[in-house]
DOZA-331896 format. One record per atom (N, C-alpha, C, O): residue in one letter; z, x, y. Coordinates in steps of 0.2 Angstrom, whole numbers, plus 5000, padded with zeros to 4 digits. Layout:
N
aZXY ...
This chain:
329
x520050244802 x519550204801 x519750134798 x520250134794 x519550084800 x519750014798 x519550004790 x519050034788 x519949964787 x519749954780 x519149904780 x519049864784 x518649924776 x518049894776 x518049844770 x518049874764 x518049784771 x518049734765 x517349704765 x517049674770 x517049704759 x516349674758 x516249614754 x515749594752 x516849574754 x516849514750 x516349464752 x516149414749 x516249464759 x515849404762 x515149424763 x514749384766 x514849484761 x514149504762 x513749464758 x513849434753 x513149454761 x512649414758 x512249454752 x512249514752 x512049414747 x511749454741 x511049464743 x510649424746 x510749524741 x510149544743 x509649504738 x509849474733 x509049494741 x508549454737 x508349494730 x508249554731 x508249464725 x508149494719 x507449524719 x506949484722 x507249574716 x506649604715 x506549614707 x506949634704 x505949614705 x505749624698 x505949694696 x505849734700 x506149694690 x506349764687 x505849784683 x505649754678 x505549844684 x505049874679 x505449914675 x505749964676 x505349904668 x505749934663 x505249994660 x504649984659 x505550054660 x505150104657 x504950104650 x505450084646 x504350104648 x504150104642 x503950184640 x503750214644 x504050194633 x503850264631 x503050274632 x502650224631 x502850334634 x502150344634 x502050424634 x502550464636 x501550444632 x501350514632 x501350544639 x501050514644 x501750604640 x501750624647 x501050654649 x500650684644 x500850654655 x500250684657 x500350754657 x500850784661 x499950794654 x500050864653 x499850904660 x499350884663 x500350944662 x500150994667 x500151064665 x500551074660 x499851104668 x499751174666 x500451204666 x500951184670 x500651244661 x501251284661 x501451314667 x500951344670 x502051304669 x502251334676 x502751384675 x503151384671 x502851434680 x503351474681 x503951434685 x503851414690 x504551424681 x505051384684 x505651424685 x505851464681 x506051404690 x506751424691 x507251374690 x507151314693 x507651374685 x508151324684 x508851354687 x509051404686 x509051314692 x509651334696 x510251294693 x510251234692 x510751334691 x511351304687 x511951344689 x511951404692 x512551314688 x513151354690 x513451324697 x513651274698 x513351364702 x513551354709 x514251364710 x514651384706 x514451344716 x515151364718 x515651304717 x516251314719 x515451244715 x515851184715 x516251174709 x516251214704 x516651124709 x517151104704 x516751084697 x517051084692 x516151074698 x515751054692 x515351104689 x514851094686 x515551164691 x515151224689 x515051234681 x514451244679 x515551224677 x515451224670 x514951174667 x514551194663 x515051114670 x514551064667 x513851084670 x513351074666 x513751104676 x513151124678 x512751184674 x512151174672 x513151224671 x512951284667 x512651254660 x512151274658 x513051204658 x512851164652 x512151124653 x511651134649 x512151094659 x511451054660 x510951104661 x510351094658 x511051164665 x510551214666 x510251244659 x509651244658 x510751254655 x510551284648 x510051234644 x509551254641 x510251174644 x509851124641 x509151114644 x508751104640 x509151114650 x508551104654 x508051164652 x507451154651 x508351224653 x507951284651 x507651284644 x507051304644 x508051264639 x507851264633 x507251214632 x506751224629 x507351154635 x506851104635 x506151124638 x505651114635 x506251154644 x505651174647 x505251224644 x504651234643 x505651274640 x505351324636 x504951294630 x504351314629 x505251244627 x504851204622 x504251174624 x503751164620 x504251154630 x503651114633 x503051164635 x502551144636 x503251234634 x502751284636 x502751314643 x502351354644 x503251294647 x503351314653 x503751384652 x503951404647 x503751424658 x504051484658 x504651484663 x504651514668 x505251454660 x505851454665 x506251514664 x506351544659 x506651524670 x507151574670 x507751534673 x507651494678 x508351544671 x508951514674 x509351564678 x509451624676 x509551544684 x509951584688 x510551544692 x510451484693 x511051574693 x511551554697 x511451554704 x510951594706 x511751524708 x511651524716 x512251494719 x512651454717 x512351514726 x512851484730 x512551504737 x512051534738 x512951474742 x512751474749 x512751554751 x512451574756 x513251594748 x513251664749 x512851704746 x512751764747 x512451684741 x512051724737 x511351684735 x511351644730 x510851694739 x510251654738 x509751694735 x509151684735 x509951754732 x509451794729 x508951764724 x508351784723 x509151714720 x508751684715 x508151654718 x507651644715 x508251624725 x507651594728 x507051644730 x506551624732 x507251704729 x506751754731 x506251774725 x505751804726 x506451744719 x505951754713 x505351704714 x505451644715 x504751734714 x504151694714 x504051644709 x503951664703 x504051584710 x503951524705 x503551474707 x503451464713 x503351434703 x502951374705 x503351314707 x503151264710 x503951314704 x504351254704 x505151264703 x505251314699 x505551234706 x506251244705 x506551174702 x506551124705 x506951184696 x507251124693 x507951134695 x508351184692 x508251084699 x508951094701 x509451054696 x509350994695 x509851094693 x510351074688 x511051084691 x511551094687 x511051094698 x511751104701 x512051034702 x511750994705 x512651034700 x513050964701 x513650984707 x513951034707 x513650934711 x514250944716 x513950984722 x513450984724 x514451024724 x514351074730 x513751114730 x513651144724 x513351114735 x512751154735 x512151134731 x511651164730 x512251084727 x511751054723 x511550984725 x511050964726 x512150944725 x511950874727 x512150854734 x512050794736 x512350904738 x512550884745 x511950904750 x512050894756 x511350914747 x510750924751 x510650994754 x510151014757 x511151044753 x511151114755 x510551154752 x510151184756 x510551154746 x509951194742 x509251164743 x508751194744 x509251094744 x508651064745 x508351074752 x507751094753 x508851084757 x508651104764 x508351174764 x507851184767 x508651214760 x508451284760 x507751294756 x507351324759 x507651254751 x507051254748 x506451224752 x505951244752 x506651174756 x506151144761 x505951194766 x505351204767 x506451234768 x506351284773 x505851334771 x505451364774 x505951354764 x505451404761 x504851374759 x504451414756 x504751314759 x504151284756 x504051284749 x503551284746 x504651274745 x504651284738 x504751214735 x505251174737 x504351194730 x504451124727 x504951124722 x505151174719 x505351064722 x505951064718 x506050994715 x505650944717 x506450984710 x506550924707 x507050874711 x507450894714 x506950814710 x507350764712 x507350744719 x506850744722 x507950724722 x507950694729 x507950744734 x508050804733 x507750724740 x507650774745 x508350784749 x508850754746 x508350824754 x509050844757 x509350784760 x509950774759 x509050734763 x509350684767 x509750634762 x510250614763 x509350614757 x509550574752 x510150604748 x510650564746 x510150664746 x510650704743 x511250704747 x511850684744 x511250714753 x511850714758 x512150644758 x512750634758 x511750594758 x511950524759 x512350504752 x512850474753 x512050524747 x512350504740 x512950544739 x513450514736 x513050604741 x513650644740 x514250624743 x514750624741 x514150594749 x514650564753 x514750494751 x514350444753 x515350474747 x515450414745 x515450354750 x515250304749 x515750374756 x515850324761 x515150314764 x515050254766 x514750364765 x514050344767 x513650304763 x513350254765 x513750324756 x513350284751 x513650204751 x513150164751 x514250194752 x514550124752 x514250094758 x514150034758 x514250124764 x514050094770 x513250074770 x513150024772 x512850124767 x512150104766 x512050044761 x511650004762 x512550044756 x512449984752 x512649924755 x512349874754 x513149924759 x513349864763 x512849844768 x512649784768 x512449894771 x511949874775 x511349844772 x510949804774 x511249854765 x510749824761 x511049764757 x510749734753 x511649744760 x511949674757 x512149684750 x512149634746 x512349744748 x512649754741 x513349764741 x513649794746 x513749734737 x514449734737 x514749794734 x514449824729 x515249814737 x515649874735 x516349864736 x516549824741 x516849894733 x517549884734 x517749894741 x517549944744 x518249854744 x518449874750 x518749944750 x519049964745 x518649984756 x518850054756 x519050074763 x518950044768 x519450134763 x519550164769 x519550234768 x519750264763 x519250274773 x519250344773 x519850374777 x519850344783 x520250414775 x520850434778 x520850514779 x520450544775 x521150534784 x521250604785 x521950614787 x522350574787 x522150674789 x522850694791 x523050644797 x523650634798 x522550624801 x522750584807 x522950514805 x523350484809 x522750484799 x522950414798 x523150404790 x523150354788 x523350464787 x523550454780 x524250424780 x524350384775 x524650424784 x525350394784 x525250314784 x524850294788 x525550284780 x525550214780 x524950184776 x524850124776 x524550224773 x523950194770 x524150154764 x523750104762 x524650164761 x524850124755 x525050054757 x524850004754 x525350044763 x525449974766 x524749944768 x524749884767 x524349984771 x523649954773 x523249934767 x522949874767 x523249974762 x522749954756 x523049914751 x522649874747 x523649924749 x523949894744 x523849924737 x523449974737 x524149904732 x523949934725 x523849874720 x523949814721 x523449894715 x523249964713 x522649984717 x522249934720 x522550044718 x522050074722 x521750134719 x522150174715 x521150154721 x520850224718 x520850274724 x520650254729 x521150334722 x521150384727 x520650434725 x520650464719 x520150464729 x519650514727 x519450554733 x519450524738 x519150614732 x518850644737 x518250604739 x517950574736 x518050614746 x517450584748 x516850614746 x516350574745 x516850674744 x516150704743 x516250754737 x516050814737 x516550734731 x516550774725 x516350724720 x516350664720 x516250754714 x515950724708 x516350734702 x516950764702 x516150704696 x516450714690 x517150684689 x517550704685 x517350644694 x518050614694 x518550664695 x519150654694 x518350724698 x518850774700 x519350754705 x519150724710 x520050764704 x520550744708 x520550664710 x520750644715 x520350624705 x520350554706 x520950524703 x521150554697 x521250474706 x521850444703 x521850374704 x521650344709 x522150334699 x522250264700 x522950254702 x523350274697 x523150234708 x523850234710 x524050154709 x523750114711 x524650144705 x524850084704 x525450064707 x525750004706 x525750104711 x526250094716 x526150124722 x525750164723 x526450094728 x526350124734 x526550194735 x526250234739 x527150214732 x527350284732 x526850324729 x526650384732 x526550304723 x526050354720 x525450354724 x525050404724 x525250294727 x524650294732 x524750344738 x524250384739 x525350344741 x525450384746 x525450464744 x525150504748 x525750474739 x525750544736 x525050574735 x524850624737 x524650534731 x523950554729 x523550554736 x523150604736 x523650514740 x523250514747 x523350584750 x522950614753 x524050594751 x524250664754 x523950724751 x523750764754 x523950724744 x523650774740 x522950784741 x522750844742 x522550734741 x521850744742 x521650764749 x521250804750 x521950734754 x521850754761 x522050824762 x521650864765 x522650844759 x522750914760 x522250964757 x522151024760 x521950944751 x521450984748 x520750984751 x520451034751 x520550924753 x519850914755 x519750894762 x519250904765 x520350884766 x520250854773 x520250784774 x520450754779 x519950754769 x519850674769 x519950654762 x519850684757 x520050584762 x520050554755 x519750484756 x519850454761 x519550454751 x519250384750 x519750344746 x519950364741 x520050294749 x520450244746 x520050184745 x519850154749 x520050164739 x519650104737 x520050054733 x520450074728 x519849994734 x520249934730 x520049944722 x519449954721 x520549944718 x520449944711 x520049884708 x520249834710 x519549894704 x519249834701 x519249844694 x519149894691 x519549794691 x519649794683 x519049754680 x518749704682 x518749794675 x518149764671 x517749814668 x517949874669 x517149794665 x516749844662 x516449894667 x516249874673 x516349954666 x516050004670 x515350014667 x515250024661 x514850004672 x514150004670 x513750064674 x513950074679 x513250084671 x512850134674 x512150124673 x511950104667 x511750134678 x510950124677 x510650194680 x510750214686 x510250224675 x509850274678 x509150254681 x508850204678 x508950284686 x508350264689 x507850324688 x508050384690 x507250314685 x506750374684 x506150344687 x505850294685 x505950384692 x505350364696 x505650304701 x506050314705 x505350254700 x505550194703 x505650134698 x505550074699 x505950154692 x506050104687 x506750114684 x507050174684 x507050064682 x507650064679 x507750074672 x507350044668 x508150124670 x508250134663 x508750084660 x509050044664 x508850074653 x509350024651 x510050034653 x510250094655 x510349984654 x511049984657 x511550004651 x511449984645 x511950044653 x512450074649 x513150054651 x513350064657 x513550034646 x514250024647 x514650084645 x514550104639 x515150104649 x515550164647 x516250134645 x516550094649 x516550154639 x517150134637 x517550204635 x517350244631 x518150214638 x518550264636 x519250244634 x519450194636 x519550294630 x520250274628 x520750294634 x521350284634 x520450334639 x520950354644 x520950304650 x520650244649 x521450314655 x521550264660 x520850244663 x520750194665 x520450294664 x519850284668 x519350344665 x519550384661 x518750334667 x518150384665 x518250444669 x517850464673 x518750494667 x518850554670 x518450614667 x518050604663 x518650674670 x518250734668 x518250744661 x517750754657 x518850734658 x518950744651 x518550694647 x518250714642 x518550634649 x518150584645 x517450594646 x517050574641 x517250614651 x516550624652 x516250684648 x515650674646 x516550744648 x516250804645 x516650824639 x516350874636 x517250804637 x517550844632 x517750794626 x517750814620 x517950734628 x518150684622 x517550664618 x516950654620 x517650654612 x517150634607 x517250554606 x516850534602 x517750524608 x517850454607 x517650414613 x517750354613 x517350444618 x517150394623 x516450364621 x516050394618 x516450294622 x515850254619 x515350244625 x515550224631 x514750244623 x514150234628 x513750174624 x513450184619 x513850114627 x513550054624 x512950034627 x512950024633 x512450014623 x511849984626 x511749914624 x511349874626 x512049894618 x512049824616 x512649794619 x513249804617 x512549764625 x513149744629 x513349674628 x512949624626 x514049664629 x514349604628 x514549574635 x515149564636 x514049574639 x514049544646 x513549494647 x513049494643 x513549444652 x513049394653 x512349434654 x512349484657 x511849404651 x511149434651 x510949434659 x510549484660 x511149394663 x510949394670 x511249454673 x510949474678 x511849474671 x512149534674 x511749594673 x511749644677 x511549594667 x511149654665 x510549664669 x510349714672 x510149614670 x509549614675 x509749624682 x509449664685 x510349594684 x510549594691 x510749664692 x510549694698 x511049704688 x511349774690 x510749824690 x510749864694 x510149804686 x509549844687 x509249834693 x509049884697 x509249774695 x508949754702 x509349784708 x509049824712 x509949784707 x510349814713 x510349884713 x510449914718 x510349914707 x510249994707 x509650014710 x509650064714 x509049984709 x508449994713 x508549984720 x508250024724 x508849934722 x508949924729 x509349984732 x509250004738 x509950004729 x510350054732 x509950124732 x509950164736 x509650134726 x509150194726 x508750204732 x508650254735 x508350144733 x507950144739 x508250154745 x508050184750 x508850114746 x509250114752 x509450184754 x509450204760 x509550224749 x509850294751 x509250344752 x509350404754 x508650314751 x508050364751 x507950404745 x507650464746 x508250384739 x508150434733 x507450434731 x507050384732 x507250484727 x506650484724 x506750524717 x507150564716 x506250504712 x506250534706 x506850514701 x506650494696 x507450534703 x507950524698 x508650504702 x508750534707 x509050464699 x509750454701 x510050414696 x509750384691 x510750414696 x511150364692 x511550324697 x511950354701 x511650264696 x512050214700 x512550184696 x512450154690 x513150194698 x513750174694 x514050114697 x514150104703 x514350064693 x514550004695 x515149984691 x515350004686 x515549934694 x516049894690 x515849824690 x515649794695 x515949794685 x515849714684 x516549684684 x516949684679 x516749654690 x517349624691 x517549574686 x517149524686 x518049584681 x518149534676 x518449464679 x518449414675 x518649464685 x518949404688 x518449364691 x518349304691 x517949394695 x517449364699 x516849364696 x516349324698 x516649414692 x515949414689 x515549454694 x514949454692 x515749474699 x515349514704 x515249584702 x515649614699 x514649614703 x514449684702 x514649724709 x514449694714 x515049774708 x515249814714 x515049884713 x515249914708 x514749914718 x514449984718 x515050034719 x515450024723 x515050084714 x515550134715 x515150194718 x515450214724 x514650224716 x514350284719 x513650294716 x513450264711 x513250344719 x512650364717 x512650434715 x512850474719 x512350454710 x512250524708 x511550544708 x511150514705 x511350594712 x510650614713 x510450674708 x509850684707 x510950704705 x510850754700 x511250734694 x511750774693 x511150684691 x511550664685 x511550724679 x511050764679 x512050724675 x512150774670 x511550774665 x511250724664 x511450834663 x510950844657 x511250884652 x511050934649 x511850854649 x512150874644 x512150834638 x511850774638 x512450854632 x512450804626 x512850744627 x512750694624 x513350744632 x513750684634 x513350644640 x513650584641 x512850664642 x512550634649 x512250574648 x511950554643 x512250524653 x512150464652 x511350444653 x511050404650 x511050484658 x510350474659 x509950494653 x509450454651 x510050554650 x509650564644 x509750514638 x509350494634 x510350484637 x510550434632 x510150374634 x509850344629 x510150354640 x509750294642 x508950304641 x508650254639 x508750364643 x508050374642 x507850374634 x507350344633 x508250394630 x508150394623 x508050324620 x507750314615 x508450284623 x508350214621 x507650184622 x507550134618 x507250204626 x506550184627 x506050234625 x505550234627 x506350284620 x505850324617 x505650384621 x505150424619 x506050404626 x505950464630 x506450514628 x507050514629 x506250564624 x506750614622 x506850664627 x506550664633 x507350714626 x507550754631 x507050794635 x507050804641 x506650824630 x506050864633 x505650824637 x505350844643 x505450764635 x504950724639 x505250704645 x504950694650 x505950694645 x506350674651 x506250724656 x506050714662 x506350794654 x506250844659 x505550854662 x505450864667 x505050844657 x504350844659 x504250794664 x503850804669 x504450734663 x504350674668 x504650684674 x504350674680 x505250714675 x505550734681 x505150784685 x505050784691 x504850834681 x504450884684 x503850854687 x503650864693 x503550814683 x502850774686 x503050734692 x502650734697 x503550694691 x503750644697 x503850684703 x503750664709 x504250744702 x504450784708 x503850814711 x503750814717 x503350844707 x502750874710 x502350824714 x502050834719 x502350764711 x501950704715 x502250684721 x501950654725 x502950704722 x503250674728 x503150724734 x503350704740 x502850784733 x502750824738 x502050824741 x501850854746 
């Protein structure tokens, strides 16, 4: 695949950003709910944490939730009669559209994005191409396999980011600062996953925007003591900083919210997503990294932190996700 460079794409037209304000949730009758957590992927442990937090919140709201594990080889949980399924599965079989497709087939209502949007967002190359089609800038990239892995260091140059095409939580992600390191990392990811995404490294603040319904939550800047925001920084470190009082131009704050809504819509997302960006310190351009359709629901997670900034506590956030999801069917 040829290297895709997005430096010359036109900027999309700005649209107004509706900022979420706190409000009392519209009460719905208590529901029998199934919380799906765990799953077969590399993000299993985080998913179990998210599921436990969601289960506790739904219980406090008066619903009747039960939490179950699930995988493509064991769908027994879906035989339990419930009114609604809250999906807290991260990565494989949760964010890739597989469980959504099965729930659609069974006629069971569930939280978050549908199968097509989930598949598109899980595949980082597809996400980036849909962003390009919507005139949104993203770092130049190449998808490689065993057929074209040789010579990728010469084609892409360094520094570059090496990551799986369809995994999350920065699992097996590397920043390669020499051609030798890039070739080694590319070979390793291709050997493990079959494909790898090689992306131009962008230096600058890392920003993320949660989307709830069709509204942008406050922008958060992520700062870590590590080389990048890896699995350890996301879920284990206590010194990772999540900043909402931002030291960046005000127009960049509004702009990243606008662009996040454009990307959310371009992928066909509904109810909930989190859109991740780099603000290039050299050019001042916002560049899309990826979209998460089932963002974390843990104590370290970004969407709950952003929702809290506008007065939506964790239980209210879960309730809002349920209400918006039910309205989408």
